[in-house]
N, C-alpha and C positions, 0 to 999 in steps of 0.2 A: 467560624462557621465550618462545619464538617459536612462534606458531601460524600455520600457512600452509595456507589452505583449498585452494589448488591441488594440494597434495600429500597431502591427507587421503584415506585409503583408503576412507572411507565417504561421500565427497563425492557429493552428488546424492541419495543414498538416505536419508541421516540428517540432512540440513541442518535440516529443520524442528524436530527435537528437540535440536539442538546448542546447547550453552550459549554458544558464541561467537556464533552467529547471534542468540541472544536478547539478548546484550549489545550487539551492533553494530546490529541492526535496531530495537531499542527496542520500545515497546508497540504492540499491535495491537488492533483492535476488529472487531466483526462488520460485514459489508458493509451499507451502507444500501440501501433499496429500489431505487434507480436502479442502483447497482452490481450488485445481485443480478439485476436484469432483464438487464443486459448480459451477465453471466456465463451466464444461462440461454440467451441468444441464441447465445453461443459453443458451448454444449453442444448446442443444437439443430442448429447448422450442422456439428457434428462436429469443431470446432476444439479442443475441450477435453473430456476425459472426465468423467463424473459423479463418479467418485471424487476426481479432482483438484479439481473445482469445490467439492465438499463441504467441503474443508479451507481454502478461501481466506479470508483476513482482510485488512482494510485496515490499512495502516501509518499511524500518527499522525506527522505532521510539524509542526514549529513553523510558526505562521502568519507570513506576511511582512507587514510594515507597508506599507500603500499610501501612495504619495506624496500629500502634501496639496496640494490645488488651491485657489486663492483663490475665494471665493464672491462673485459680483458683487452689489453692493448694488442693491436695487430702487429705482427712482425713484418717489417719491410725486408724483402728478399735479398 
């Protein structure tokens, strides 16, 4: 079976409820307070509608490992 989002007749309108989106995008969580504040600024500036903002969720992504850096040994006096 081939699923092609570009040719989907419901593209854009039904993506949020689409099973393909759920499988590809992975789990999501509620916005944290800082993210919510930014979204509120967008709504206040007219860049985003209240209805659109109400359904926003954060997407979970795997954490990336940070490179290890050597710790300098302190010299005892």
